[in-house]
C-alpha positions in Angstrom: -46.3 -77.8 25.8 -46.9 -74.9 23.4 -43.4 -73.6 23.9 -42.1 -77.1 23.2 -44.0 -77.4 19.9 -43.1 -73.8 18.8 -39.4 -74.7 19.3 -39.7 -77.9 17.2 -41.5 -76.0 14.4 -38.8 -73.3 14.4 -35.9 -75.8 14.0 -37.4 -78.2 11.4 -36.8 -75.8 8.4 -33.1 -75.8 9.3 -33.0 -79.6 9.1 -35.0 -79.6 5.8 -32.4 -77.3 4.2 -29.6 -79.6 5.2 -31.5 -82.5 3.7 -32.1 -80.6 0.4 -28.3 -80.0 0.1 -27.6 -83.6 0.9 -30.0 -84.9 -1.7 -28.9 -82.5 -4.5 -25.3 -83.6 -4.0 -26.3 -87.3 -4.0 -28.3 -86.8 -7.3 -25.2 -85.3 -8.9 -26.5 -81.8 -9.4 -23.2 -80.2 -8.2 -19.6 -80.3 -9.5 -16.9 -81.2 -6.9 -15.8 -77.6 -6.7 -19.3 -76.3 -5.9 -19.0 -76.6 -2.1 -15.8 -74.5 -2.1 -17.4 -71.9 -4.4 -20.3 -71.6 -2.0 -17.8 -71.3 0.9 -16.1 -68.3 -0.8 -19.4 -66.6 -1.6 -20.7 -66.9 1.9 -17.4 -65.8 3.6 -16.5 -63.0 1.3 -19.8 -61.5 0.1 -23.0 -62.8 1.9 -21.8 -62.8 5.5 -20.3 -59.3 5.6 -23.5 -58.0 4.0 -25.7 -59.9 6.5 -23.7 -58.7 9.5 -23.7 -55.1 8.3 -27.4 -55.0 7.7 -28.1 -56.7 11.1 -26.3 -53.9 12.9 -28.1 -51.2 10.9 -31.5 -52.9 11.3 -31.6 -54.0 14.9 -29.3 -51.6 16.8 -29.3 -48.0 18.0 -26.7 -46.3 20.1 -29.3 -45.7 22.9 -30.3 -49.3 22.9 -26.7 -50.4 23.2 -26.3 -48.1 26.2 -29.6 -49.2 27.9 -28.8 -52.9 27.7 -25.0 -52.7 28.2 -25.1 -54.5 31.6 -26.3 -57.6 29.8 -23.0 -57.7 27.9 -21.2 -58.6 31.2 -23.2 -61.9 31.4 -23.0 -62.9 27.7 -19.4 -61.8 27.2 -18.3 -63.6 30.4 -20.2 -66.7 29.3 -18.4 -66.8 25.9 -15.0 -66.3 27.5 -15.5 -69.0 30.1 -16.9 -71.4 27.4 -13.8 -70.9 25.2 -11.7 -71.6 28.3 -13.6 -74.7 29.0 -13.3 -75.9 25.4 -9.6 -75.2 25.5 -9.1 -77.2 28.7 -11.1 -80.2 27.5 -9.2 -80.1 24.1 -5.9 -80.4 26.1 -7.2 -83.1 28.4 -8.5 -85.2 25.5 -5.5 -84.4 23.4 -7.8 -83.5 20.5 -5.6 -83.6 17.3 -4.7 -80.7 15.1 -7.3 -79.9 12.6 -10.1 -80.7 15.0 -9.2 -78.4 17.9 -10.6 -75.3 16.4 -14.0 -76.8 15.7 -14.0 -78.6 19.1 -13.3 -75.4 21.1 -15.8 -73.3 19.0 -18.6 -75.9 19.7 -18.3 -75.0 23.4 -18.6 -71.3 22.9 -20.3 -70.3 19.7 -24.1 -70.6 19.2 -26.0 -70.7 16.0 -27.6 -67.3 16.7 -27.9 -66.4 13.0 -29.6 -69.4 11.5 -31.5 -70.9 14.5 -31.3 -68.2 17.2 -33.1 -65.4 15.4 -36.1 -67.3 14.1 -36.4 -69.3 17.3 -36.3 -66.1 19.4 -38.9 -64.4 17.3 -41.2 -67.5 17.5 -40.9 -67.8 21.3 -40.6 -64.2 22.5 -41.7 -62.0 19.6 -40.4 -58.4 19.0 -40.3 -57.7 22.7 -37.5 -60.2 23.1 -35.4 -58.8 20.4 -33.3 -56.3 22.5 -32.3 -59.1 24.9 -31.5 -61.4 22.0 -29.2 -58.8 20.6 -27.2 -58.7 23.9 -26.4 -62.4 23.2 -26.1 -62.0 19.5 -23.6 -59.2 19.3 -20.9 -60.8 21.6 -21.5 -64.2 19.9 -21.0 -62.9 16.4 -18.0 -60.8 17.4 -16.5 -63.9 19.1 -17.2 -65.9 16.0 -15.2 -63.7 13.7 -12.4 -62.9 16.1 -11.5 -65.5 18.8 -13.3 -68.3 17.1 -12.1 -67.6 13.5 -8.5 -67.1 14.7 -8.5 -70.3 16.7 -9.7 -72.3 13.7 -7.3 -70.4 11.3 -4.3 -71.4 13.4 -5.4 -75.0 13.9 -3.3 -76.4 11.2 -0.2 -78.5 10.6 1.0 -76.1 7.9 4.1 -74.0 8.6 3.0 -70.8 10.2 4.2 -67.4 9.0 5.7 -65.4 11.9 4.4 -62.1 10.4 1.0 -60.7 11.4 -1.8 -62.3 9.3 -4.2 -59.3 9.0 -6.7 -61.4 7.0 -6.9 -63.9 9.9 -6.8 -61.2 12.6 -9.7 -59.4 11.0 -11.8 -62.0 9.1 -13.7 -60.5 6.2 -17.2 -61.1 7.8 -16.1 -59.1 10.8 -15.7 -56.0 8.6 -19.5 -56.0 8.5 -19.5 -55.3 12.2 -16.8 -52.7 11.9 -18.5 -50.7 9.1 -21.9 -51.2 10.6 -20.7 -49.8 14.0 -19.1 -46.8 12.2 -22.3 -46.1 10.3 -24.4 -46.5 13.5 -22.3 -44.2 15.7 -21.9 -41.4 13.2 -25.5 -41.8 12.0 -24.4 -42.2 8.4 -27.4 -42.9 6.2 -27.4 -46.0 4.0 -28.7 -45.3 0.4 -31.8 -47.4 -0.4 -30.1 -49.1 -3.4 -27.1 -50.1 -1.2 -29.4 -51.3 1.6 -31.5 -53.4 -0.7 -28.5 -54.9 -2.4 -26.8 -55.8 0.9 -30.1 -57.2 2.2 -30.5 -59.5 -0.8 -26.9 -60.7 -0.5 -27.2 -61.2 3.3 -30.4 -63.3 2.9 -28.3 -65.9 1.1 -26.3 -66.8 4.2 -28.8 -69.1 5.9 -29.9 -71.3 3.0 -26.4 -71.5 1.4 -24.7 -72.3 4.7 -27.2 -75.1 5.5 -27.1 -76.5 2.0 -23.3 -76.5 2.2 -23.5 -78.7 5.3 -25.8 -81.0 3.4 -23.3 -81.2 0.5 -20.4 -82.0 2.8 -22.4 -84.6 4.6 -23.3 -86.2 1.3 -19.7 -86.2 0.1 -18.5 -87.9 3.3 -21.4 -90.4 3.2 -22.0 -89.6 6.8 -18.6 -91.0 7.6 -18.1 -87.6 9.4 -21.0 -88.4 11.8 -19.2 -90.5 14.3 -19.8 -90.6 18.0 -16.2 -90.8 19.1 -15.0 -89.1 22.3 -14.1 -85.8 20.6 -17.6 -85.6 19.2 -19.4 -86.6 22.4 -17.5 -84.1 24.6 -17.9 -81.3 22.0 -21.7 -81.9 22.0 -21.7 -82.0 25.8 -19.9 -78.6 25.7 -22.6 -77.2 23.5 -25.7 -78.5 25.2 -24.7 -79.0 28.8 -21.6 -77.0 29.7 -22.5 -73.8 27.8 -26.0 -73.4 29.3 -24.7 -74.3 32.7 -22.1 -71.5 32.5 -24.9 -69.0 31.6 -27.1 -70.4 34.5 -24.3 -70.1 37.1 -23.3 -66.6 35.9 -26.9 -65.3 36.1 -27.5 -66.9 39.5 -24.3 -65.5 40.8 -25.1 -62.0 39.5 -28.6 -62.2 41.0 -27.1 -63.2 44.4 -24.8 -60.1 44.2 -27.7 -57.8 43.4 -27.2 -57.6 39.6 -29.9 -59.9 38.3 -31.7 -59.9 35.0 -35.4 -60.0 34.1 -37.1 -63.3 33.6 -37.3 -62.9 29.8 -33.7 -61.9 29.6 -32.6 -65.0 31.5 -34.8 -67.2 29.4 -33.4 -65.8 26.1 -29.8 -66.2 27.3 -30.5 -69.8 28.3 -32.2 -70.8 25.0 -29.5 -69.1 22.9 -26.7 -70.8 24.8 -28.2 -74.2 24.0 -28.8 -73.9 20.3 -26.7 -75.8 17.7 -23.1 -75.0 16.8 -22.5 -72.3 14.2 -23.3 -73.5 10.7 -20.3 -71.5 9.4 -17.8 -73.7 11.4 -17.2 -76.2 8.6 -16.7 -73.4 6.2 -14.0 -71.8 8.4 -12.4 -75.2 8.9 -12.3 -75.7 5.2 -10.6 -72.4 4.7 -8.0 -73.4 7.3 -7.5 -76.9 5.6 -8.7 -78.6 8.8 -10.8 -81.7 9.5 -13.9 -80.7 7.6 -15.6 -84.1 8.0 -15.3 -83.8 11.8 -16.5 -80.2 11.8 -19.5 -81.1 9.5 -20.3 -84.1 11.7 -20.5 -82.2 15.0 -22.5 -79.4 13.5 -24.9 -81.8 11.8 -25.4 -83.8 14.9 -25.9 -80.7 17.0 -28.6 -79.4 14.7 -30.4 -82.8 14.9 -30.1 -82.8 18.7 -31.4 -79.2 18.8 -34.8 -80.6 17.9 -34.8 -82.4 21.3 -32.7 -80.2 23.5 -34.0 -76.7 22.8 -37.7 -77.7 23.2 -37.0 -79.5 26.4 -35.1 -76.6 27.8 -37.8 -74.2 26.7 -40.5 -76.2 28.4 -38.5 -76.1 31.6 -37.6 -72.4 31.8 -40.6 -70.7 30.1 
């Protein structure tokens, strides 16, 4: 029961921030261009800063080596989830503009905005290393496979030349530079560290407020329980955790099991809401922003029910 209540308390601030963004837009505080401006700020400045500082703060080379076996489970789970999302998108004939968000819902968890605070609340500092084993592949997949799928989910004529900006999204540069600094033990000046930390701290509130703004603009028209939405949500809350469960059980049967806490963390992270940056990526790609906003908003609402229930079962 305590785990259930802790999960609920950890998720409620996420919902409140979305509501704040919704109300401010409804009260006319923002110009029409404000949402796009927030999108650019998050994508080009705040997120790269946040990712870079996360690498520098939470990782060491030794830690990566010690926990490297866990990457087999989390990496495999992500790949299989992308495959499942792709298969269902073909079976349902999900239209162009929605496919990217649909597929991403199966694979990408909200490890940044919900995962970190939820993990700290449930498992404390001792669970952080295991969380990182899920976090790292998830964020890499977000800004590589996930971002590329969304960027190419468009009816616009595609350039046959290599699009380096799409191949290496700007937020992913935070991982690249963070890894370089980590491996070569390059010190980060205090001024630079503080500046990037301040910038990175904007990601969570601005992304959630952005979702609220888009929801207000669409008058909740985006929140529709059509087949595309229902299956995408099933992929997030049923198929994704089931893939993790089956992988861990298979690994255990083959003699490569994980600890109890590691298993619990993988399961909880696989069942969090869809990534809050999905509507921003879809907006950049000129896709169906209302659909993307709808499934992310609904997934965050359902998170209040699903994650506490799952937590109560496995912990």
